[in-house]
C-alpha positions, -999 to +999 in steps of 0.1 A: +000+000+000+014+034-010+017+062+015+015+088-013-016+110-011-041+104-039-037+126-069-063+154-073-076+166-106-079+202-093-063+225-067-082+249-045-062+275-025-068+307-007-042+332-018-032+361+004-010+390-007+004+419+013+032+444+011+061+449+035+092+471+036+124+453+030+157+471+029+139+504+022+118+489-007+082+478-007+080+442-017+051+417-020+047+387+003+022+358-003+007+328+013-013+299-001-036+278+020-048+245+007-086+245+011-087+207+014-059+201+039-056+235+056-019+235+051-004+270+046+028+280+028+044+314+028+065+331+001+089+360+003+084+370-033+059+365-061+086+347-080+087+321-052+049+318-053+050+312-091+078+286-087+056+268-062+026+269-085+048+255-112+058+226-089+022+219-079+009+218-115+040+208-135+032+238-157+048+272-157+022+299-149+021+331-170+009+363-154-016+376-178-030+406-159-019+424-127-038+454-114-031+471-081-056+497-070-037+522-048-068+537-033-084+505-021-052+485-019-069+457-038-048+434-060-062+415-090-039+389-105-050+367-134-027+337-139-029+314-169-016+279-173-010+263-207-019+226-208 
């Protein structure tokens, strides 16, 4: 009997993004929480987040659209995967 978790045909995550000051620069931090397991993983950069998404899906994501509303501080990121 294998101890590997069963493969899922989809992934559901809660993505959180926020800004912090690092060495005098404003940078983005992120965390992903797996909806099914509750496990959470933090990222010190968006590049690290995208590397993790690539690892999860075996596909490199492409940022199609990124909008940051300075007044409301809301962020919209559209990510596309080519299968």
